[in-house]
DRENPA-3360 file (N, C-alpha, C; in nm, 2 decimals, always signed):
BEGIN
1 = MNLTKKIS = +0.00/+3.17/-4.94/-0.10/+3.12/-4.85/-0.07/+3.17/-4.71 ~ -0.16/+3.23/-4.64/-0.13/+3.28/-4.50/-0.13/+3.16/-4.41 ~ -0.08/+3.19/-4.28/-0.07/+3.08/-4.18/-0.20/+3.01/-4.15 ~ -0.30/+3.08/-4.14/-0.43/+3.02/-4.10/-0.47/+2.92/-4.21 ~ -0.46/+2.96/-4.34/-0.50/+2.87/-4.45/-0.41/+2.75/-4.45 ~ -0.28/+2.77/-4.42/-0.18/+2.66/-4.42/-0.22/+2.55/-4.32 ~ -0.26/+2.60/-4.20/-0.30/+2.51/-4.09/-0.43/+2.44/-4.13 ~ -0.52/+2.51/-4.18/-0.65/+2.45/-4.22/-0.62/+2.34/-4.33;
9 = SFFSKTAY = -0.54/+2.37/-4.42/-0.50/+2.28/-4.53/-0.44/+2.15/-4.47 ~ -0.35/+2.18/-4.38/-0.28/+2.06/-4.31/-0.38/+1.96/-4.25 ~ -0.47/+2.02/-4.17/-0.57/+1.93/-4.10/-0.66/+1.86/-4.20 ~ -0.70/+1.93/-4.31/-0.79/+1.87/-4.40/-0.72/+1.75/-4.47 ~ -0.59/+1.76/-4.49/-0.52/+1.65/-4.56/-0.47/+1.54/-4.47 ~ -0.45/+1.57/-4.34/-0.38/+1.47/-4.26/-0.45/+1.43/-4.13 ~ -0.56/+1.50/-4.10/-0.62/+1.47/-3.97/-0.67/+1.33/-3.96 ~ -0.72/+1.28/-4.07/-0.77/+1.14/-4.07/-0.67/+1.04/-4.03;
17 = CLPISLLI = -0.54/+1.07/-4.05/-0.44/+0.96/-4.03/-0.36/+0.99/-3.90 ~ -0.39/+1.09/-3.82/-0.32/+1.12/-3.70/-0.39/+1.04/-3.59 ~ -0.31/+1.00/-3.49/-0.37/+0.94/-3.37/-0.47/+1.04/-3.30 ~ -0.58/+0.98/-3.25/-0.68/+1.07/-3.18/-0.61/+1.15/-3.07 ~ -0.53/+1.08/-2.99/-0.47/+1.15/-2.88/-0.38/+1.27/-2.92 ~ -0.31/+1.26/-3.04/-0.23/+1.37/-3.09/-0.32/+1.48/-3.14 ~ -0.43/+1.45/-3.20/-0.52/+1.55/-3.25/-0.58/+1.63/-3.13 ~ -0.62/+1.56/-3.03/-0.67/+1.63/-2.91/-0.57/+1.72/-2.85;
25 = FILTLGST = -0.44/+1.67/-2.84/-0.33/+1.76/-2.79/-0.32/+1.88/-2.87 ~ -0.31/+1.87/-3.01/-0.29/+1.98/-3.09/-0.41/+2.08/-3.08 ~ -0.53/+2.03/-3.08/-0.65/+2.11/-3.08/-0.67/+2.19/-2.94 ~ -0.60/+2.13/-2.84/-0.62/+2.20/-2.71/-0.50/+2.28/-2.66 ~ -0.40/+2.30/-2.75/-0.29/+2.39/-2.72/-0.34/+2.53/-2.70 ~ -0.30/+2.58/-2.59/-0.35/+2.72/-2.56/-0.47/+2.72/-2.48 ~ -0.54/+2.61/-2.47/-0.67/+2.61/-2.39/-0.63/+2.57/-2.24 ~ -0.73/+2.57/-2.16/-0.71/+2.54/-2.02/-0.66/+2.40/-2.00;
33 = VPSYSQDK = -0.55/+2.39/-1.92/-0.49/+2.26/-1.89/-0.58/+2.18/-1.79 ~ -0.60/+2.05/-1.81/-0.69/+1.97/-1.72/-0.65/+1.99/-1.57 ~ -0.75/+1.98/-1.48/-0.72/+2.01/-1.34/-0.62/+1.91/-1.29 ~ -0.61/+1.79/-1.33/-0.52/+1.69/-1.28/-0.38/+1.74/-1.31 ~ -0.35/+1.79/-1.44/-0.22/+1.84/-1.48/-0.18/+1.96/-1.39 ~ -0.28/+2.04/-1.36/-0.25/+2.16/-1.28/-0.20/+2.12/-1.14 ~ -0.25/+2.02/-1.08/-0.22/+1.99/-0.94/-0.14/+1.87/-0.91 ~ -0.09/+1.80/-1.02/-0.02/+1.67/-1.00/+0.11/+1.69/-0.93;
41 = NDVIELNI = +0.17/+1.81/-0.93/+0.29/+1.84/-0.87/+0.28/+1.89/-0.73 ~ +0.15/+1.91/-0.68/+0.13/+1.95/-0.54/+0.14/+1.83/-0.45 ~ +0.21/+1.84/-0.34/+0.23/+1.73/-0.25/+0.11/+1.72/-0.16 ~ +0.05/+1.60/-0.16/-0.06/+1.57/-0.07/-0.01/+1.50/+0.05 ~ -0.04/+1.55/+0.17/+0.01/+1.49/+0.30/-0.11/+1.42/+0.36 ~ -0.08/+1.29/+0.39/-0.18/+1.20/+0.45/-0.12/+1.15/+0.59 ~ -0.21/+1.16/+0.69/-0.17/+1.12/+0.82/-0.19/+0.97/+0.84 ~ -0.09/+0.91/+0.91/-0.09/+0.76/+0.93/-0.05/+0.74/+1.08;
49 = RVHLMQGI = -0.13/+0.65/+1.14/-0.11/+0.60/+1.28/-0.05/+0.46/+1.27 ~ +0.07/+0.45/+1.34/+0.14/+0.32/+1.33/+0.12/+0.25/+1.47 ~ +0.08/+0.12/+1.46/+0.05/+0.04/+1.58/+0.15/-0.07/+1.58 ~ +0.24/-0.07/+1.69/+0.33/-0.18/+1.71/+0.27/-0.27/+1.81 ~ +0.22/-0.38/+1.76/+0.14/-0.47/+1.85/+0.23/-0.56/+1.94 ~ +0.20/-0.54/+2.07/+0.29/-0.60/+2.17/+0.21/-0.71/+2.25 ~ +0.29/-0.79/+2.32/+0.22/-0.89/+2.41/+0.17/-1.01/+2.34 ~ +0.21/-1.03/+2.21/+0.16/-1.15/+2.14/+0.28/-1.23/+2.08;
57 = TVCHSTGV = +0.28/-1.36/+2.10/+0.39/-1.44/+2.05/+0.32/-1.55/+1.97 ~ +0.36/-1.56/+1.84/+0.31/-1.66/+1.75/+0.41/-1.77/+1.73 ~ +0.38/-1.89/+1.77/+0.48/-2.01/+1.75/+0.44/-2.09/+1.63 ~ +0.53/-2.11/+1.54/+0.51/-2.18/+1.42/+0.55/-2.32/+1.43 ~ +0.49/-2.40/+1.34/+0.52/-2.55/+1.34/+0.66/-2.58/+1.32 ~ +0.74/-2.49/+1.26/+0.88/-2.51/+1.23/+0.97/-2.49/+1.36 ~ +0.90/-2.45/+1.47/+0.97/-2.42/+1.59/+1.01/-2.28/+1.62 ~ +0.98/-2.19/+1.52/+1.01/-2.05/+1.54/+0.90/-1.98/+1.61;
65 = CMENWVTP = +0.93/-1.91/+1.72/+0.83/-1.83/+1.80/+0.86/-1.68/+1.77 ~ +0.75/-1.61/+1.72/+0.77/-1.48/+1.67/+0.71/-1.37/+1.76 ~ +0.78/-1.27/+1.78/+0.73/-1.15/+1.85/+0.76/-1.03/+1.76 ~ +0.69/-0.92/+1.79/+0.72/-0.80/+1.71/+0.85/-0.74/+1.76 ~ +0.94/-0.72/+1.66/+1.08/-0.67/+1.69/+1.10/-0.53/+1.64 ~ +1.01/-0.47/+1.57/+1.03/-0.34/+1.51/+1.01/-0.23/+1.62 ~ +1.09/-0.13/+1.62/+1.09/-0.02/+1.72/+1.04/+0.11/+1.67 ~ +0.99/+0.20/+1.75/+0.95/+0.33/+1.71/+1.06/+0.40/+1.62;
73 = EDVREIIF = +1.19/+0.38/+1.67/+1.30/+0.44/+1.59/+1.31/+0.38/+1.45 ~ +1.28/+0.25/+1.44/+1.28/+0.19/+1.30/+1.17/+0.26/+1.22 ~ +1.06/+0.28/+1.28/+0.95/+0.34/+1.20/+0.98/+0.48/+1.15 ~ +1.03/+0.56/+1.25/+1.06/+0.70/+1.21/+1.18/+0.72/+1.12 ~ +1.29/+0.65/+1.15/+1.42/+0.67/+1.09/+1.44/+0.59/+0.96 ~ +1.38/+0.47/+0.95/+1.41/+0.38/+0.84/+1.28/+0.36/+0.75 ~ +1.18/+0.31/+0.82/+1.06/+0.26/+0.74/+0.99/+0.37/+0.67 ~ +0.95/+0.48/+0.73/+0.87/+0.58/+0.67/+0.95/+0.67/+0.58;
81 = PEVNAIWE = +1.08/+0.70/+0.60/+1.15/+0.76/+0.50/+1.16/+0.68/+0.37 ~ +1.16/+0.55/+0.38/+1.16/+0.46/+0.26/+1.02/+0.46/+0.20 ~ +0.92/+0.45/+0.28/+0.78/+0.46/+0.23/+0.76/+0.59/+0.15 ~ +0.80/+0.70/+0.20/+0.78/+0.83/+0.14/+0.87/+0.84/+0.01 ~ +0.99/+0.78/+0.01/+1.07/+0.78/-0.11/+1.00/+0.70/-0.22 ~ +0.92/+0.59/-0.19/+0.85/+0.52/-0.29/+0.73/+0.60/-0.34 ~ +0.66/+0.66/-0.24/+0.54/+0.74/-0.28/+0.56/+0.88/-0.33 ~ +0.69/+0.92/-0.33/+0.72/+1.05/-0.39/+0.69/+1.05/-0.54;
89 = QANIKWVI = +0.69/+0.94/-0.61/+0.66/+0.94/-0.75/+0.51/+0.98/-0.77 ~ +0.43/+0.97/-0.67/+0.29/+1.02/-0.68/+0.27/+1.16/-0.61 ~ +0.38/+1.21/-0.56/+0.38/+1.33/-0.48/+0.28/+1.32/-0.36 ~ +0.28/+1.20/-0.30/+0.21/+1.18/-0.18/+0.30/+1.15/-0.06 ~ +0.29/+1.22/+0.05/+0.37/+1.21/+0.16/+0.29/+1.16/+0.28 ~ +0.35/+1.06/+0.35/+0.28/+1.00/+0.46/+0.34/+1.06/+0.59 ~ +0.26/+1.12/+0.67/+0.30/+1.19/+0.79/+0.26/+1.11/+0.91 ~ +0.36/+1.07/+1.00/+0.32/+0.99/+1.11/+0.25/+1.07/+1.21;
97 = ESIIEEDV = +0.12/+1.03/+1.23/+0.04/+1.10/+1.33/+0.08/+1.06/+1.47 ~ +0.11/+0.93/+1.49/+0.15/+0.88/+1.62/+0.20/+0.74/+1.60 ~ +0.29/+0.69/+1.69/+0.33/+0.56/+1.70/+0.29/+0.50/+1.83 ~ +0.21/+0.40/+1.83/+0.15/+0.34/+1.95/+0.20/+0.20/+1.97 ~ +0.27/+0.18/+2.08/+0.31/+0.05/+2.12/+0.19/-0.01/+2.20 ~ +0.12/-0.09/+2.13/-0.02/-0.13/+2.17/-0.02/-0.27/+2.22 ~ -0.07/-0.30/+2.34/-0.09/-0.43/+2.38/-0.21/-0.49/+2.32 ~ -0.20/-0.61/+2.27/-0.32/-0.68/+2.20/-0.43/-0.71/+2.30;
105 = VKDENYEE = -0.55/-0.71/+2.25/-0.67/-0.75/+2.33/-0.66/-0.90/+2.35 ~ -0.67/-0.94/+2.48/-0.67/-1.09/+2.51/-0.81/-1.13/+2.56 ~ -0.90/-1.16/+2.47/-1.03/-1.20/+2.51/-1.03/-1.36/+2.53 ~ -1.15/-1.41/+2.54/-1.16/-1.56/+2.57/-1.12/-1.64/+2.45 ~ -1.11/-1.58/+2.33/-1.07/-1.65/+2.21/-0.92/-1.63/+2.17 ~ -0.85/-1.56/+2.26/-0.71/-1.51/+2.22/-0.62/-1.63/+2.19 ~ -0.61/-1.73/+2.27/-0.52/-1.84/+2.24/-0.55/-1.91/+2.11 ~ -0.68/-1.94/+2.09/-0.73/-2.00/+1.97/-0.69/-1.92/+1.85;
113 = SVAYMATT = -0.71/-1.78/+1.86/-0.68/-1.69/+1.75/-0.53/-1.69/+1.71 ~ -0.45/-1.69/+1.81/-0.30/-1.69/+1.79/-0.26/-1.82/+1.72 ~ -0.31/-1.93/+1.77/-0.28/-2.06/+1.70/-0.33/-2.06/+1.56 ~ -0.44/-2.00/+1.53/-0.50/-2.00/+1.40/-0.40/-1.92/+1.31 ~ -0.35/-1.81/+1.36/-0.26/-1.73/+1.28/-0.14/-1.80/+1.24 ~ -0.09/-1.90/+1.32/+0.03/-1.97/+1.29/+0.01/-2.08/+1.19 ~ -0.12/-2.12/+1.17/-0.15/-2.23/+1.08/-0.22/-2.20/+0.95 ~ -0.28/-2.08/+0.94/-0.36/-2.05/+0.82/-0.28/-2.04/+0.70;
121 = HRDSKGHS = -0.34/-2.08/+0.59/-0.27/-2.08/+0.46/-0.36/-2.01/+0.35 ~ -0.30/-1.98/+0.24/-0.37/-1.93/+0.12/-0.45/-2.05/+0.06 ~ -0.56/-2.02/-0.01/-0.64/-2.12/-0.07/-0.57/-2.17/-0.20 ~ -0.64/-2.26/-0.28/-0.58/-2.31/-0.40/-0.56/-2.21/-0.51 ~ -0.63/-2.10/-0.50/-0.62/-1.99/-0.60/-0.52/-1.88/-0.55 ~ -0.46/-1.90/-0.43/-0.36/-1.81/-0.38/-0.42/-1.70/-0.30 ~ -0.55/-1.70/-0.27/-0.61/-1.60/-0.19/-0.59/-1.63/-0.04 ~ -0.56/-1.52/+0.03/-0.54/-1.53/+0.18/-0.67/-1.56/+0.25;
129 = DPVRLDKL = -0.66/-1.63/+0.36/-0.78/-1.67/+0.44/-0.84/-1.55/+0.50 ~ -0.97/-1.51/+0.47/-1.03/-1.39/+0.53/-1.06/-1.41/+0.67 ~ -1.07/-1.53/+0.73/-1.10/-1.55/+0.87/-0.99/-1.48/+0.96 ~ -0.87/-1.49/+0.91/-0.76/-1.44/+0.99/-0.77/-1.29/+1.01 ~ -0.84/-1.22/+0.92/-0.86/-1.07/+0.93/-0.95/-1.04/+1.05 ~ -1.05/-1.12/+1.07/-1.14/-1.10/+1.18/-1.06/-1.12/+1.31 ~ -0.97/-1.22/+1.31/-0.90/-1.25/+1.43/-0.80/-1.13/+1.46 ~ -0.73/-1.08/+1.35/-0.64/-0.97/+1.37/-0.71/-0.85/+1.42;
137 = YSFMQPEY = -0.83/-0.83/+1.37/-0.91/-0.71/+1.42/-0.95/-0.72/+1.56 ~ -0.97/-0.85/+1.61/-1.01/-0.87/+1.75/-0.89/-0.84/+1.84 ~ -0.77/-0.84/+1.79/-0.65/-0.81/+1.87/-0.64/-0.65/+1.89 ~ -0.70/-0.57/+1.82/-0.68/-0.43/+1.82/-0.76/-0.36/+1.93 ~ -0.70/-0.27/+2.00/-0.76/-0.19/+2.10/-0.86/-0.10/+2.04 ~ -0.99/-0.11/+2.08/-1.09/-0.02/+2.01/-1.06/+0.13/+2.02 ~ -1.00/+0.17/+2.13/-0.98/+0.32/+2.15/-0.88/+0.37/+2.05 ~ -0.80/+0.29/+1.99/-0.69/+0.34/+1.90/-0.73/+0.32/+1.75;
145 = RTQPDEVG = -0.85/+0.26/+1.73/-0.90/+0.25/+1.59/-0.95/+0.38/+1.54 ~ -0.99/+0.39/+1.41/-1.06/+0.50/+1.36/-1.20/+0.51/+1.43 ~ -1.22/+0.63/+1.49/-1.35/+0.65/+1.56/-1.46/+0.69/+1.46 ~ -1.59/+0.68/+1.49/-1.69/+0.71/+1.40/-1.68/+0.85/+1.33 ~ -1.64/+0.95/+1.40/-1.63/+1.08/+1.34/-1.50/+1.10/+1.26 ~ -1.42/+1.00/+1.25/-1.29/+1.00/+1.18/-1.30/+0.93/+1.04 ~ -1.41/+0.85/+1.03/-1.43/+0.77/+0.91/-1.42/+0.85/+0.78 ~ -1.34/+0.81/+0.69/-1.33/+0.88/+0.56/-1.25/+1.01/+0.56;
153 = KNLFHIYL = -1.19/+1.04/+0.68/-1.11/+1.16/+0.69/-0.96/+1.12/+0.68 ~ -0.87/+1.22/+0.70/-0.73/+1.21/+0.68/-0.66/+1.14/+0.80 ~ -0.69/+1.01/+0.81/-0.62/+0.92/+0.91/-0.62/+0.78/+0.86 ~ -0.50/+0.72/+0.84/-0.49/+0.59/+0.80/-0.41/+0.51/+0.91 ~ -0.42/+0.38/+0.90/-0.36/+0.29/+1.01/-0.27/+0.18/+0.95 ~ -0.16/+0.16/+1.01/-0.08/+0.04/+0.98/-0.05/-0.03/+1.11 ~ -0.09/-0.16/+1.12/-0.07/-0.24/+1.24/+0.05/-0.34/+1.20 ~ +0.15/-0.34/+1.29/+0.26/-0.44/+1.27/+0.24/-0.55/+1.37;
161 = FPFMGNTS = +0.20/-0.67/+1.32/+0.19/-0.79/+1.39/+0.31/-0.88/+1.37 ~ +0.34/-0.97/+1.46/+0.45/-1.06/+1.43/+0.43/-1.14/+1.30 ~ +0.31/-1.20/+1.28/+0.30/-1.29/+1.17/+0.15/-1.28/+1.12 ~ +0.14/-1.28/+0.99/+0.01/-1.27/+0.92/-0.05/-1.40/+0.87 ~ +0.02/-1.51/+0.89/-0.02/-1.63/+0.83/+0.08/-1.68/+0.72 ~ +0.07/-1.81/+0.69/+0.17/-1.86/+0.60/+0.17/-1.80/+0.46 ~ +0.28/-1.76/+0.41/+0.31/-1.70/+0.28/+0.24/-1.56/+0.27 ~ +0.19/-1.51/+0.38/+0.13/-1.37/+0.38/+0.23/-1.27/+0.43;
169 = QGNAMKKH = +0.22/-1.15/+0.38/+0.30/-1.04/+0.43/+0.22/-0.92/+0.48 ~ +0.10/-0.90/+0.42/+0.02/-0.79/+0.46/-0.12/-0.80/+0.40 ~ -0.21/-0.71/+0.45/-0.34/-0.71/+0.40/-0.41/-0.58/+0.43 ~ -0.47/-0.51/+0.33/-0.55/-0.39/+0.35/-0.69/-0.44/+0.38 ~ -0.73/-0.41/+0.51/-0.85/-0.47/+0.56/-0.97/-0.38/+0.53 ~ -1.02/-0.39/+0.41/-1.13/-0.31/+0.36/-1.25/-0.34/+0.45 ~ -1.27/-0.46/+0.48/-1.39/-0.50/+0.56/-1.39/-0.43/+0.70 ~ -1.27/-0.40/+0.75/-1.25/-0.34/+0.88/-1.20/-0.20/+0.88;
177 = GMHTCVGT = -1.25/-0.12/+0.78/-1.22/+0.02/+0.78/-1.08/+0.06/+0.75 ~ -1.02/-0.02/+0.66/-0.88/+0.01/+0.62/-0.78/+0.01/+0.73 ~ -0.80/-0.07/+0.84/-0.70/-0.09/+0.94/-0.60/-0.19/+0.89 ~ -0.50/-0.15/+0.82/-0.42/-0.24/+0.74/-0.31/-0.30/+0.83 ~ -0.29/-0.43/+0.81/-0.20/-0.51/+0.89/-0.08/-0.56/+0.80 ~ +0.04/-0.57/+0.86/+0.16/-0.62/+0.80/+0.23/-0.70/+0.90 ~ +0.29/-0.81/+0.85/+0.37/-0.90/+0.94/+0.52/-0.86/+0.94 ~ +0.58/-0.86/+1.06/+0.72/-0.83/+1.07/+0.81/-0.96/+1.05;
185 = WTNKSKTS = +0.74/-1.07/+1.04/+0.80/-1.20/+1.00/+0.72/-1.25/+0.88 ~ +0.79/-1.33/+0.80/+0.72/-1.40/+0.69/+0.79/-1.52/+0.64 ~ +0.71/-1.61/+0.59/+0.77/-1.73/+0.52/+0.73/-1.73/+0.37 ~ +0.71/-1.62/+0.32/+0.68/-1.61/+0.17/+0.81/-1.62/+0.10 ~ +0.84/-1.75/+0.07/+0.97/-1.78/+0.01/+0.95/-1.91/-0.07 ~ +1.03/-1.92/-0.18/+1.03/-2.03/-0.27/+1.12/-2.15/-0.21 ~ +1.20/-2.11/-0.11/+1.30/-2.21/-0.07/+1.28/-2.26/+0.07 ~ +1.19/-2.20/+0.15/+1.18/-2.24/+0.29/+1.04/-2.20/+0.35;
193 = TTPRKRLL = +0.99/-2.29/+0.43/+0.87/-2.26/+0.50/+0.89/-2.20/+0.64 ~ +1.01/-2.18/+0.68/+1.05/-2.13/+0.81/+1.03/-1.98/+0.81 ~ +0.95/-1.92/+0.90/+0.94/-1.77/+0.90/+1.08/-1.71/+0.94 ~ +1.10/-1.59/+0.88/+1.22/-1.51/+0.92/+1.18/-1.36/+0.93 ~ +1.26/-1.29/+0.99/+1.24/-1.15/+1.01/+1.25/-1.08/+0.87 ~ +1.16/-0.98/+0.85/+1.17/-0.91/+0.73/+1.28/-0.81/+0.72 ~ +1.33/-0.78/+0.60/+1.43/-0.67/+0.59/+1.35/-0.54/+0.60 ~ +1.40/-0.44/+0.67/+1.33/-0.31/+0.68/+1.33/-0.24/+0.54;
201 = VEDHDAYV = +1.44/-0.24/+0.47/+1.45/-0.19/+0.34/+1.54/-0.28/+0.26 ~ +1.54/-0.26/+0.13/+1.62/-0.34/+0.04/+1.66/-0.26/-0.08 ~ +1.76/-0.31/-0.16/+1.80/-0.25/-0.28/+1.68/-0.27/-0.38 ~ +1.63/-0.16/-0.44/+1.52/-0.17/-0.53/+1.54/-0.26/-0.65 ~ +1.66/-0.25/-0.70/+1.70/-0.33/-0.82/+1.72/-0.48/-0.79 ~ +1.74/-0.51/-0.66/+1.77/-0.65/-0.63/+1.65/-0.71/-0.56 ~ +1.53/-0.66/-0.59/+1.40/-0.71/-0.53/+1.39/-0.86/-0.54 ~ +1.36/-0.92/-0.42/+1.34/-1.07/-0.42/+1.20/-1.09/-0.37;
209 = YGSLSRTI = +1.17/-1.07/-0.24/+1.04/-1.09/-0.18/+0.98/-0.96/-0.12 ~ +1.06/-0.85/-0.12/+1.00/-0.73/-0.08/+1.03/-0.70/+0.07 ~ +1.07/-0.58/+0.09/+1.10/-0.54/+0.23/+0.97/-0.51/+0.31 ~ +0.99/-0.49/+0.44/+0.88/-0.45/+0.52/+0.83/-0.31/+0.47 ~ +0.92/-0.22/+0.44/+0.88/-0.09/+0.39/+0.80/-0.10/+0.26 ~ +0.84/-0.18/+0.17/+0.77/-0.20/+0.05/+0.63/-0.25/+0.07 ~ +0.62/-0.35/+0.16/+0.49/-0.41/+0.18/+0.40/-0.31/+0.24 ~ +0.45/-0.22/+0.33/+0.36/-0.12/+0.38/+0.32/-0.02/+0.27;
217 = AHEIGHTL = +0.42/+0.02/+0.18/+0.39/+0.11/+0.07/+0.28/+0.04/-0.02 ~ +0.29/-0.09/-0.04/+0.20/-0.16/-0.13/+0.06/-0.16/-0.07 ~ +0.05/-0.20/+0.06/-0.08/-0.21/+0.13/-0.15/-0.08/+0.14 ~ -0.08/+0.03/+0.17/-0.15/+0.16/+0.17/-0.19/+0.20/+0.03 ~ -0.12/+0.15/-0.07/-0.17/+0.17/-0.20/-0.31/+0.12/-0.22 ~ -0.34/+0.01/-0.16/-0.48/-0.05/-0.17/-0.58/+0.05/-0.10 ~ -0.54/+0.11/+0.01/-0.63/+0.20/+0.07/-0.66/+0.33/-0.01 ~ -0.57/+0.35/-0.11/-0.60/+0.46/-0.20/-0.66/+0.42/-0.33;
225 = GLRHNICK = -0.72/+0.30/-0.33/-0.80/+0.26/-0.44/-0.73/+0.18/-0.55 ~ -0.60/+0.14/-0.52/-0.52/+0.07/-0.62/-0.54/-0.08/-0.61 ~ -0.54/-0.15/-0.72/-0.56/-0.29/-0.73/-0.43/-0.36/-0.78 ~ -0.43/-0.49/-0.79/-0.31/-0.56/-0.84/-0.31/-0.56/-0.99 ~ -0.19/-0.59/-1.05/-0.18/-0.63/-1.19/-0.23/-0.52/-1.29 ~ -0.20/-0.40/-1.26/-0.23/-0.29/-1.36/-0.11/-0.26/-1.44 ~ +0.00/-0.22/-1.38/+0.12/-0.19/-1.45/+0.20/-0.32/-1.49 ~ +0.30/-0.32/-1.57/+0.36/-0.44/-1.62/+0.51/-0.45/-1.59;
233 = IKCLMGGK = +0.58/-0.35/-1.55/+0.72/-0.35/-1.53/+0.76/-0.30/-1.39 ~ +0.82/-0.39/-1.31/+0.86/-0.35/-1.17/+0.76/-0.28/-1.09 ~ +0.64/-0.35/-1.07/+0.52/-0.29/-1.02/+0.52/-0.29/-0.87 ~ +0.49/-0.18/-0.80/+0.47/-0.18/-0.66/+0.34/-0.26/-0.62 ~ +0.24/-0.25/-0.71/+0.11/-0.31/-0.67/+0.09/-0.45/-0.72 ~ +0.20/-0.52/-0.75/+0.19/-0.66/-0.78/+0.20/-0.69/-0.93 ~ +0.18/-0.81/-0.97/+0.20/-0.85/-1.11/+0.32/-0.94/-1.12 ~ +0.35/-0.99/-1.24/+0.46/-1.08/-1.26/+0.60/-1.01/-1.24;
241 = SRGYSLCD = +0.61/-0.88/-1.27/+0.73/-0.81/-1.26/+0.72/-0.72/-1.14 ~ +0.76/-0.76/-1.02/+0.74/-0.68/-0.90/+0.86/-0.59/-0.87 ~ +0.82/-0.48/-0.81/+0.92/-0.38/-0.78/+0.87/-0.26/-0.71 ~ +0.89/-0.14/-0.75/+0.86/-0.02/-0.68/+0.79/+0.09/-0.76 ~ +0.75/+0.06/-0.88/+0.70/+0.16/-0.97/+0.55/+0.17/-0.97 ~ +0.49/+0.29/-0.99/+0.35/+0.31/-1.01/+0.34/+0.37/-1.15 ~ +0.24/+0.32/-1.23/+0.22/+0.37/-1.36/+0.14/+0.50/-1.35 ~ +0.12/+0.57/-1.46/+0.05/+0.70/-1.46/-0.09/+0.69/-1.41;
249 = SQIERSRE = -0.16/+0.59/-1.45/-0.30/+0.57/-1.41/-0.31/+0.55/-1.26 ~ -0.22/+0.47/-1.21/-0.22/+0.45/-1.06/-0.19/+0.57/-0.98 ~ -0.10/+0.65/-1.04/-0.06/+0.78/-0.97/-0.19/+0.87/-0.97 ~ -0.25/+0.88/-1.08/-0.37/+0.97/-1.09/-0.48/+0.91/-1.00 ~ -0.51/+0.78/-1.00/-0.61/+0.73/-0.92/-0.58/+0.74/-0.77 ~ -0.46/+0.72/-0.73/-0.43/+0.73/-0.58/-0.44/+0.88/-0.54 ~ -0.40/+0.97/-0.62/-0.41/+1.11/-0.58/-0.56/+1.15/-0.57 ~ -0.64/+1.10/-0.66/-0.78/+1.14/-0.65/-0.84/+1.08/-0.52;
257 = FAKKRIK = -0.81/+0.96/-0.48/-0.85/+0.91/-0.35/-0.80/+0.99/-0.24 ~ -0.67/+1.02/-0.25/-0.61/+1.10/-0.14/-0.67/+1.23/-0.12 ~ -0.71/+1.30/-0.23/-0.77/+1.43/-0.22/-0.91/+1.43/-0.15 ~ -0.98/+1.32/-0.17/-1.10/+1.30/-0.10/-1.09/+1.29/+0.05 ~ -0.97/+1.23/+0.09/-0.95/+1.22/+0.24/-0.90/+1.34/+0.31 ~ -0.85/+1.44/+0.23/-0.80/+1.56/+0.29/-0.90/+1.68/+0.29 ~ -1.02/+1.65/+0.23/-1.12/+1.76/+0.23/-1.17/+1.79/+0.36;
% end
């Protein structure tokens, strides 16, 4: 029996019991590789503008008064090398477009807004208070936000505020054009309600509450279309087992979103 007949005989006897995914793989050997497979190893570079928010002090009920302590050097030399090490698994590289030491806007509601940030809590379901996002947005200088002709293009934002609210670390502000905010202090802890400064980086295998760099990597994942609780083991995007990993579907989805922004 020649090779062609042997192959035909094999499929006629066994195809019904093979996994569909394996059949598809066998049948497509030698055919065109899907476009995702072709470009998944190409590095996608995304521009990010980092805002270090200045001139704001948030005083907590525990007696701790918080200001932004992160420096431009921290951003360039520690935080974004770590963010890029995390996102290397998706072959996405974040390029710092600029670092702005930005004075907050102090309008007639400024004092009330700062006090609100110090007292806001998650609701009974664990959801963050959406009102605080409006207040954070009001602190941002309009000239440094995404401008109308930049919407949907290759420019992302990270705002570092002193404090994001009780038990909160960061938020991807979809309502406000993906101007994502992260707190440099947090009291997201099982043992204490007192806010403390975030670690810039941490040992990935000794993950406890997540470093500032990890939180930034997590929140910008949301700006690339990722949600919580998709992967199951040591997940960057949340879930019961938290860590630094992205699953294959998250990598593919984030790259598809990223490619839309670089067109």
